[in-house]
N, CA, C and O atoms as CSV, one atom per row, in Angstrom:
chain,resi,resn,atom,element,x,y,z
A,1,MET,N,N,0.824,-1.161,0.000
A,1,MET,CA,C,0.000,0.000,0.000
A,1,MET,C,C,0.885,1.247,0.000
A,1,MET,O,O,1.810,1.361,0.804
A,2,LYS,N,N,0.591,2.187,-0.915
A,2,LYS,CA,C,1.381,3.400,-1.039
A,2,LYS,C,C,0.814,4.477,-0.137
A,2,LYS,O,O,-0.397,4.582,0.058
A,3,LYS,N,N,1.715,5.271,0.404
A,3,LYS,CA,C,1.292,6.397,1.222
A,3,LYS,C,C,1.062,7.613,0.329
A,3,LYS,O,O,1.852,7.883,-0.575
A,4,ILE,N,N,0.015,8.318,0.577
A,4,ILE,CA,C,-0.296,9.530,-0.183
A,4,ILE,C,C,0.361,10.702,0.534
A,4,ILE,O,O,0.165,10.899,1.733
A,5,LYS,N,N,1.138,11.475,-0.208
A,5,LYS,CA,C,1.806,12.636,0.378
A,5,LYS,C,C,0.827,13.808,0.406
A,5,LYS,O,O,0.141,14.093,-0.575
A,6,HIS,N,N,0.785,14.452,1.514
A,6,HIS,CA,C,-0.059,15.644,1.657
A,6,HIS,C,C,0.838,16.875,1.631
A,6,HIS,O,O,1.751,17.022,2.443
A,7,PHE,N,N,0.556,17.738,0.689
A,7,PHE,CA,C,1.308,18.976,0.580
A,7,PHE,C,C,0.538,20.078,1.292
A,7,PHE,O,O,-0.689,20.150,1.226
A,8,LYS,N,N,1.294,20.937,1.975
A,8,LYS,CA,C,0.648,22.078,2.615
A,8,LYS,C,C,0.420,23.142,1.550
A,8,LYS,O,O,1.327,23.498,0.797
A,9,ALA,N,N,-0.781,23.630,1.504
A,9,ALA,CA,C,-1.131,24.645,0.517
A,9,ALA,C,C,-2.184,25.562,1.124
A,9,ALA,O,O,-2.748,25.277,2.180
A,10,PHE,N,N,-2.434,26.668,0.432
A,10,PHE,CA,C,-3.466,27.582,0.888
A,10,PHE,C,C,-4.835,27.031,0.535
A,10,PHE,O,O,-5.033,26.445,-0.529
A,11,THR,N,N,-5.766,27.228,1.437
A,11,THR,CA,C,-7.137,26.814,1.139
A,11,THR,C,C,-7.831,27.912,0.363
A,11,THR,O,O,-7.323,29.030,0.270
A,12,LEU,N,N,-8.966,27.606,-0.184
A,12,LEU,CA,C,-9.735,28.587,-0.943
A,12,LEU,C,C,-10.141,29.760,-0.052
A,12,LEU,O,O,-10.108,30.912,-0.486
A,13,ILE,N,N,-10.520,29.473,1.182
A,13,ILE,CA,C,-10.917,30.536,2.115
A,13,ILE,C,C,-9.747,31.475,2.390
A,13,ILE,O,O,-9.936,32.690,2.429
A,14,GLU,N,N,-8.564,30.949,2.578
A,14,GLU,CA,C,-7.398,31.795,2.834
A,14,GLU,C,C,-7.090,32.673,1.634
A,14,GLU,O,O,-6.754,33.845,1.801
A,15,MET,N,N,-7.197,32.139,0.448
A,15,MET,CA,C,-6.951,32.930,-0.760
A,15,MET,C,C,-7.990,34.042,-0.912
A,15,MET,O,O,-7.656,35.166,-1.286
A,16,LEU,N,N,-9.245,33.720,-0.619
A,16,LEU,CA,C,-10.293,34.737,-0.709
A,16,LEU,C,C,-10.071,35.843,0.314
A,16,LEU,O,O,-10.307,37.013,0.014
A,17,LEU,N,N,-9.626,35.497,1.501
A,17,LEU,CA,C,-9.340,36.514,2.515
A,17,LEU,C,C,-8.199,37.430,2.076
A,17,LEU,O,O,-8.265,38.644,2.268
A,18,VAL,N,N,-7.176,36.861,1.499
A,18,VAL,CA,C,-6.063,37.674,1.003
A,18,VAL,C,C,-6.538,38.616,-0.098
A,18,VAL,O,O,-6.178,39.793,-0.099
A,19,LEU,N,N,-7.334,38.120,-1.026
A,19,LEU,CA,C,-7.873,38.974,-2.092
A,19,LEU,C,C,-8.774,40.069,-1.537
A,19,LEU,O,O,-8.761,41.195,-2.034
A,20,LEU,N,N,-9.549,39.748,-0.518
A,20,LEU,CA,C,-10.409,40.745,0.117
A,20,LEU,C,C,-9.572,41.848,0.756
A,20,LEU,O,O,-9.881,43.030,0.603
A,21,ILE,N,N,-8.532,41.475,1.459
A,21,ILE,CA,C,-7.672,42.476,2.110
A,21,ILE,C,C,-6.983,43.352,1.065
A,21,ILE,O,O,-6.902,44.569,1.232
A,22,ILE,N,N,-6.492,42.747,0.003
A,22,ILE,CA,C,-5.835,43.533,-1.057
A,22,ILE,C,C,-6.822,44.490,-1.712
A,22,ILE,O,O,-6.480,45.645,-1.967
A,23,SER,N,N,-8.026,44.036,-1.986
A,23,SER,CA,C,-9.012,44.918,-2.623
A,23,SER,C,C,-9.423,46.050,-1.692
A,23,SER,O,O,-9.637,47.171,-2.153
A,24,LEU,N,N,-9.539,45.787,-0.397
A,24,LEU,CA,C,-9.856,46.857,0.554
A,24,LEU,C,C,-8.734,47.893,0.601
A,24,LEU,O,O,-9.004,49.093,0.654
A,25,LEU,N,N,-7.505,47.451,0.583
A,25,LEU,CA,C,-6.383,48.388,0.577
A,25,LEU,C,C,-6.392,49.248,-0.684
A,25,LEU,O,O,-6.123,50.448,-0.624
A,26,LEU,N,N,-6.698,48.642,-1.812
A,26,LEU,CA,C,-6.767,49.408,-3.057
A,26,LEU,C,C,-7.879,50.445,-3.027
A,26,LEU,O,O,-7.711,51.566,-3.508
A,27,VAL,N,N,-9.013,50.062,-2.458
A,27,VAL,CA,C,-10.135,51.002,-2.363
A,27,VAL,C,C,-9.769,52.186,-1.480
A,27,VAL,O,O,-10.210,53.307,-1.735
A,28,LEU,N,N,-8.983,51.956,-0.466
A,28,LEU,CA,C,-8.575,53.048,0.421
A,28,LEU,C,C,-7.458,53.896,-0.168
A,28,LEU,O,O,-7.399,55.097,0.097
A,29,ILE,N,N,-6.579,53.307,-0.954
A,29,ILE,CA,C,-5.407,54.015,-1.456
A,29,ILE,C,C,-5.698,54.824,-2.718
A,29,ILE,O,O,-5.191,55.937,-2.849
A,30,ILE,N,N,-6.488,54.310,-3.640
A,30,ILE,CA,C,-6.685,54.959,-4.942
A,30,ILE,C,C,-7.275,56.374,-4.822
A,30,ILE,O,O,-6.794,57.266,-5.521
A,31,PRO,N,N,-8.288,56.635,-3.977
A,31,PRO,CA,C,-8.759,58.025,-3.866
A,31,PRO,C,C,-7.683,58.983,-3.357
A,31,PRO,O,O,-7.640,60.137,-3.784
A,32,ASN,N,N,-6.823,58.531,-2.462
A,32,ASN,CA,C,-5.756,59.394,-1.960
A,32,ASN,C,C,-4.757,59.729,-3.046
A,32,ASN,O,O,-4.216,60.835,-3.071
A,33,ILE,N,N,-4.506,58.800,-3.935
A,33,ILE,CA,C,-3.579,59.052,-5.036
A,33,ILE,C,C,-4.141,60.118,-5.967
A,33,ILE,O,O,-3.398,60.984,-6.429
A,34,SER,N,N,-5.435,60.068,-6.250
A,34,SER,CA,C,-6.025,61.075,-7.140
A,34,SER,C,C,-6.024,62.454,-6.489
A,34,SER,O,O,-5.846,63.460,-7.177
A,35,LYS,N,N,-6.220,62.514,-5.174
A,35,LYS,CA,C,-6.145,63.808,-4.483
A,35,LYS,C,C,-4.734,64.370,-4.562
A,35,LYS,O,O,-4.556,65.570,-4.774
A,36,GLN,N,N,-3.729,63.514,-4.393
A,36,GLN,CA,C,-2.350,63.969,-4.475
A,36,GLN,C,C,-2.015,64.447,-5.884
A,36,GLN,O,O,-1.242,65.391,-6.050
A,37,SER,N,N,-2.583,63.813,-6.885
A,37,SER,CA,C,-2.333,64.215,-8.262
A,37,SER,C,C,-2.817,65.641,-8.510
A,37,SER,O,O,-2.127,66.421,-9.166
A,38,LYS,N,N,-3.998,65.989,-7.992
A,38,LYS,CA,C,-4.517,67.347,-8.153
A,38,LYS,C,C,-3.615,68.349,-7.433
A,38,LYS,O,O,-3.363,69.440,-7.946
A,39,HIS,N,N,-3.134,67.983,-6.255
A,39,HIS,CA,C,-2.245,68.872,-5.495
A,39,HIS,C,C,-0.931,69.089,-6.250
A,39,HIS,O,O,-0.415,70.205,-6.307
A,40,ILE,N,N,-0.405,68.025,-6.819
A,40,ILE,CA,C,0.851,68.124,-7.572
A,40,ILE,C,C,0.677,69.024,-8.786
A,40,ILE,O,O,1.563,69.818,-9.100
A,41,GLN,N,N,-0.470,68.906,-9.480
A,41,GLN,CA,C,-0.706,69.746,-10.655
A,41,GLN,C,C,-0.815,71.218,-10.276
A,41,GLN,O,O,-0.292,72.078,-10.984
A,42,SER,N,N,-1.491,71.518,-9.164
A,42,SER,CA,C,-1.604,72.928,-8.763
A,42,SER,C,C,-0.255,73.479,-8.322
A,42,SER,O,O,0.055,74.640,-8.589
A,43,THR,N,N,0.546,72.665,-7.653
A,43,THR,CA,C,1.883,73.096,-7.257
A,43,THR,C,C,2.764,73.306,-8.487
A,43,THR,O,O,3.555,74.247,-8.538
A,44,GLY,N,N,2.622,72.431,-9.468
A,44,GLY,CA,C,3.378,72.579,-10.708
A,44,GLY,C,C,3.002,73.848,-11.446
A,44,GLY,O,O,3.856,74.490,-12.057
A,45,CYS,N,N,1.735,74.213,-11.396
A,45,CYS,CA,C,1.288,75.440,-12.061
A,45,CYS,C,C,1.879,76.663,-11.357
A,45,CYS,O,O,2.278,77.623,-12.015
A,46,LYS,N,N,1.937,76.632,-10.039
A,46,LYS,CA,C,2.545,77.747,-9.294
A,46,LYS,C,C,4.015,77.897,-9.662
A,46,LYS,O,O,4.512,79.012,-9.826
A,47,ALA,N,N,4.700,76.778,-9.790
A,47,ALA,CA,C,6.117,76.817,-10.178
A,47,ALA,C,C,6.272,77.359,-11.591
A,47,ALA,O,O,7.205,78.112,-11.872
A,48,GLN,N,N,5.365,76.981,-12.475
A,48,GLN,CA,C,5.437,77.471,-13.849
A,48,GLN,C,C,5.179,78.978,-13.891
A,48,GLN,O,O,5.797,79.689,-14.684
A,49,LEU,N,N,4.276,79.466,-13.049
A,49,LEU,CA,C,4.023,80.913,-12.988
A,49,LEU,C,C,5.278,81.659,-12.530
A,49,LEU,O,O,5.580,82.740,-13.035
A,50,LYS,N,N,6.002,81.084,-11.578
A,50,LYS,CA,C,7.246,81.718,-11.121
A,50,LYS,C,C,8.283,81.746,-12.237
A,50,LYS,O,O,9.024,82.718,-12.380
A,51,LEU,N,N,8.333,80.676,-13.028
A,51,LEU,CA,C,9.250,80.635,-14.158
A,51,LEU,C,C,8.893,81.723,-15.170
A,51,LEU,O,O,9.773,82.429,-15.664
A,52,ILE,N,N,7.616,81.856,-15.474
A,52,ILE,CA,C,7.168,82.886,-16.428
A,52,ILE,C,C,7.482,84.278,-15.883
A,52,ILE,O,O,7.901,85.163,-16.628
A,53,ASP,N,N,7.276,84.466,-14.566
A,53,ASP,CA,C,7.606,85.766,-13.958
A,53,ASP,C,C,9.090,86.099,-14.129
A,53,ASP,O,O,9.449,87.243,-14.410
A,54,SER,N,N,9.941,85.100,-13.957
A,54,SER,CA,C,11.377,85.364,-14.120
A,54,SER,C,C,11.702,85.689,-15.581
A,54,SER,O,O,12.580,86.507,-15.853
A,55,GLN,N,N,11.004,85.058,-16.511
A,55,GLN,CA,C,11.230,85.358,-17.926
A,55,GLN,C,C,10.676,86.738,-18.289
A,55,GLN,O,O,11.207,87.408,-19.174
A,56,ILE,N,N,9.619,87.157,-17.612
A,56,ILE,CA,C,9.102,88.527,-17.819
A,56,ILE,C,C,10.152,89.542,-17.380
A,56,ILE,O,O,10.369,90.550,-18.053
A,57,GLN,N,N,10.801,89.270,-16.250
A,57,GLN,CA,C,11.856,90.174,-15.775
A,57,GLN,C,C,13.039,90.198,-16.745
A,57,GLN,O,O,13.611,91.257,-17.004
A,58,ALA,N,N,13.405,89.027,-17.280
A,58,ALA,CA,C,14.499,88.979,-18.252
A,58,ALA,C,C,14.136,89.750,-19.521
A,58,ALA,O,O,14.969,90.460,-20.083
A,59,TYR,N,N,12.893,89.606,-19.966
A,59,TYR,CA,C,12.414,90.335,-21.145
A,59,TYR,C,C,12.470,91.843,-20.872
A,59,TYR,O,O,12.893,92.621,-21.727
A,60,THR,N,N,12.043,92.238,-19.681
A,60,THR,CA,C,12.040,93.663,-19.314
A,60,THR,C,C,13.456,94.224,-19.297
A,60,THR,O,O,13.691,95.344,-19.750
A,61,LEU,N,N,14.397,93.444,-18.774
A,61,LEU,CA,C,15.788,93.901,-18.763
A,61,LEU,C,C,16.345,94.044,-20.180
A,61,LEU,O,O,17.114,94.963,-20.461
A,62,LYS,N,N,15.955,93.141,-21.058
A,62,LYS,CA,C,16.480,93.175,-22.424
A,62,LYS,C,C,15.863,94.291,-23.257
A,62,LYS,O,O,16.570,94.976,-23.997
A,63,PHE,N,N,14.538,94.481,-23.143
A,63,PHE,CA,C,13.854,95.435,-24.016
A,63,PHE,C,C,13.437,96.732,-23.316
A,63,PHE,O,O,12.927,97.641,-23.970
A,64,GLY,N,N,13.640,96.832,-22.018
A,64,GLY,CA,C,13.323,98.072,-21.312
A,64,GLY,C,C,11.857,98.239,-20.955
A,64,GLY,O,O,11.483,99.249,-20.360
A,65,GLN,N,N,11.038,97.294,-21.298
A,65,GLN,CA,C,9.615,97.339,-20.941
A,65,GLN,C,C,9.097,95.904,-20.843
A,65,GLN,O,O,9.613,95.011,-21.515
A,66,PRO,N,N,8.084,95.681,-20.011
A,66,PRO,CA,C,7.550,94.317,-19.885
A,66,PRO,C,C,6.766,93.919,-21.138
A,66,PRO,O,O,6.268,94.783,-21.860
A,67,PRO,N,N,6.657,92.629,-21.390
A,67,PRO,CA,C,5.900,92.184,-22.573
A,67,PRO,C,C,4.409,92.454,-22.399
A,67,PRO,O,O,3.883,92.416,-21.286
A,68,ASN,N,N,3.737,92.726,-23.520
A,68,ASN,CA,C,2.290,92.974,-23.468
A,68,ASN,C,C,1.508,91.677,-23.305
A,68,ASN,O,O,0.528,91.609,-22.564
A,69,THR,N,N,1.966,90.652,-24.017
A,69,THR,CA,C,1.277,89.359,-23.960
A,69,THR,C,C,2.314,88.254,-23.778
A,69,THR,O,O,3.516,88.471,-23.931
A,70,ILE,N,N,1.823,87.089,-23.454
A,70,ILE,CA,C,2.717,85.942,-23.294
A,70,ILE,C,C,3.295,85.511,-24.632
A,70,ILE,O,O,4.353,84.883,-24.685
A,71,ASP,N,N,2.600,85.850,-25.717
A,71,ASP,CA,C,3.112,85.522,-27.052
A,71,ASP,C,C,4.404,86.269,-27.363
A,71,ASP,O,O,5.221,85.790,-28.150
A,72,ASN,N,N,4.599,87.453,-26.745
A,72,ASN,CA,C,5.868,88.162,-26.921
A,72,ASN,C,C,7.030,87.346,-26.344
A,72,ASN,O,O,8.118,87.315,-26.919
A,73,LEU,N,N,6.795,86.696,-25.218
A,73,LEU,CA,C,7.833,85.846,-24.619
A,73,LEU,C,C,8.159,84.656,-25.516
A,73,LEU,O,O,9.315,84.254,-25.643
A,74,VAL,N,N,7.122,84.104,-26.132
A,74,VAL,CA,C,7.321,82.950,-27.018
A,74,VAL,C,C,8.077,83.380,-28.268
A,74,VAL,O,O,9.035,82.721,-28.674
A,75,SER,N,N,7.653,84.476,-28.877
A,75,SER,CA,C,8.270,84.905,-30.136
A,75,SER,C,C,9.734,85.306,-29.954
A,75,SER,O,O,10.531,85.160,-30.881
A,76,GLU,N,N,10.097,85.806,-28.779
A,76,GLU,CA,C,11.482,86.202,-28.521
A,76,GLU,C,C,12.319,85.060,-27.951
A,76,GLU,O,O,13.511,85.235,-27.698
A,77,GLY,N,N,11.707,83.889,-27.746
A,77,GLY,CA,C,12.458,82.717,-27.303
A,77,GLY,C,C,12.670,82.611,-25.804
A,77,GLY,O,O,13.504,81.825,-25.355
A,78,PHE,N,N,11.931,83.386,-25.023
A,78,PHE,CA,C,12.082,83.303,-23.566
A,78,PHE,C,C,11.394,82.069,-22.985
A,78,PHE,O,O,11.862,81.494,-22.002
A,79,ILE,N,N,10.290,81.670,-23.594
A,79,ILE,CA,C,9.597,80.440,-23.189
A,79,ILE,C,C,9.187,79.688,-24.452
A,79,ILE,O,O,9.196,80.239,-25.552
A,80,LYS,N,N,8.831,78.429,-24.271
A,80,LYS,CA,C,8.341,77.622,-25.389
A,80,LYS,C,C,6.831,77.737,-25.490
A,80,LYS,O,O,6.165,78.139,-24.536
A,81,ASP,N,N,6.302,77.389,-26.631
A,81,ASP,CA,C,4.865,77.522,-26.879
A,81,ASP,C,C,4.032,76.664,-25.923
A,81,ASP,O,O,2.934,77.057,-25.528
A,82,ASP,N,N,4.561,75.485,-25.552
A,82,ASP,CA,C,3.795,74.612,-24.660
A,82,ASP,C,C,3.833,75.069,-23.205
A,82,ASP,O,O,3.180,74.460,-22.358
A,83,GLN,N,N,4.578,76.119,-22.899
A,83,GLN,CA,C,4.630,76.658,-21.539
A,83,GLN,C,C,3.604,77.761,-21.307
A,83,GLN,O,O,3.588,78.387,-20.247
A,84,LYS,N,N,2.750,77.999,-22.298
A,84,LYS,CA,C,1.724,79.029,-22.153
A,84,LYS,C,C,0.534,78.566,-21.340
A,84,LYS,O,O,-0.352,79.366,-21.036
A,85,SER,N,N,0.493,77.283,-20.978
A,85,SER,CA,C,-0.598,76.768,-20.152
A,85,SER,C,C,-0.047,75.743,-19.170
A,85,SER,O,O,0.989,75.120,-19.405
A,86,CYS,N,N,-0.768,75.586,-18.064
A,86,CYS,CA,C,-0.380,74.622,-17.043
A,86,CYS,C,C,-0.884,73.240,-17.432
A,86,CYS,O,O,-1.746,73.099,-18.300
A,87,LYS,N,N,-0.335,72.230,-16.781
A,87,LYS,CA,C,-0.738,70.846,-17.055
A,87,LYS,C,C,-2.182,70.586,-16.626
A,87,LYS,O,O,-2.816,69.657,-17.127
A,88,ASN,N,N,-2.706,71.394,-15.706
A,88,ASN,CA,C,-4.091,71.199,-15.265
A,88,ASN,C,C,-5.090,71.908,-16.172
A,88,ASN,O,O,-6.286,71.919,-15.883
A,89,GLY,N,N,-4.612,72.503,-17.270
A,89,GLY,CA,C,-5.511,73.107,-18.244
A,89,GLY,C,C,-5.657,74.619,-18.146
A,89,GLY,O,O,-6.250,75.235,-19.030
A,90,GLN,N,N,-5.132,75.224,-17.097
A,90,GLN,CA,C,-5.234,76.676,-16.960
A,90,GLN,C,C,-4.289,77.362,-17.949
A,90,GLN,O,O,-3.158,76.922,-18.157
A,91,THR,N,N,-4.777,78.445,-18.550
A,91,THR,CA,C,-3.936,79.213,-19.448
A,91,THR,C,C,-3.235,80.311,-18.664
A,91,THR,O,O,-3.778,80.862,-17.707
A,92,ILE,N,N,-2.027,80.611,-19.091
A,92,ILE,CA,C,-1.225,81.637,-18.424
A,92,ILE,C,C,-1.258,82.891,-19.285
A,92,ILE,O,O,-1.055,82.839,-20.498
A,93,ALA,N,N,-1.517,84.012,-18.635
A,93,ALA,CA,C,-1.537,85.303,-19.321
A,93,ALA,C,C,-0.699,86.292,-18.512
A,93,ALA,O,O,-0.332,86.026,-17.368
A,94,ILE,N,N,-0.410,87.415,-19.119
A,94,ILE,CA,C,0.345,88.465,-18.435
A,94,ILE,C,C,-0.620,89.583,-18.081
A,94,ILE,O,O,-1.324,90.106,-18.945
A,95,ASN,N,N,-0.647,89.946,-16.798
A,95,ASN,CA,C,-1.521,90.995,-16.308
A,95,ASN,C,C,-0.707,91.918,-15.432
A,95,ASN,O,O,-0.190,91.505,-14.394
A,96,ASN,N,N,-0.589,93.174,-15.848
A,96,ASN,CA,C,0.197,94.173,-15.111
A,96,ASN,C,C,1.633,93.710,-14.883
A,96,ASN,O,O,2.187,93.932,-13.806
A,97,GLY,N,N,2.234,93.081,-15.864
A,97,GLY,CA,C,3.626,92.656,-15.770
A,97,GLY,C,C,3.856,91.390,-14.968
A,97,GLY,O,O,5.004,91.049,-14.682
A,98,GLU,N,N,2.786,90.676,-14.594
A,98,GLU,CA,C,2.934,89.432,-13.845
A,98,GLU,C,C,2.164,88.320,-14.527
A,98,GLU,O,O,1.148,88.549,-15.184
A,99,ALA,N,N,2.667,87.122,-14.358
A,99,ALA,CA,C,1.997,85.953,-14.936
A,99,ALA,C,C,0.840,85.529,-14.032
A,99,ALA,O,O,1.001,85.424,-12.816
A,100,VAL,N,N,-0.315,85.288,-14.629
A,100,VAL,CA,C,-1.496,84.809,-13.892
A,100,VAL,C,C,-2.095,83.637,-14.646
A,100,VAL,O,O,-2.087,83.595,-15.876
A,101,ALA,N,N,-2.613,82.690,-13.886
A,101,ALA,CA,C,-3.270,81.526,-14.491
A,101,ALA,C,C,-4.773,81.672,-14.355
A,101,ALA,O,O,-5.283,82.078,-13.311
A,102,SER,N,N,-5.469,81.336,-15.422
A,102,SER,CA,C,-6.939,81.406,-15.376
A,102,SER,C,C,-7.556,80.230,-16.098
A,102,SER,O,O,-8.780,80.119,-16.163
């Protein structure tokens, strides 16, 4: 008579519990990630506004007057065309010599 070897393995209930715990963790983590993404985009837009402000100052030093529009900065090579708007969709304009997002 042969002996049957019993291997230790996970039961179906144990596997389901592990999947339940993983899915609960995902449900809790994913909303926090999306909130952080919005915060990162707004912070990135603030940084981009500071960059545009510094380029406005450089333009003013070079030409003796601030640019009228953001297109003046692009045409003179101070910024690139894709820097006229933030990643969150806000457009950047020049108002009273300062960069503003709207």
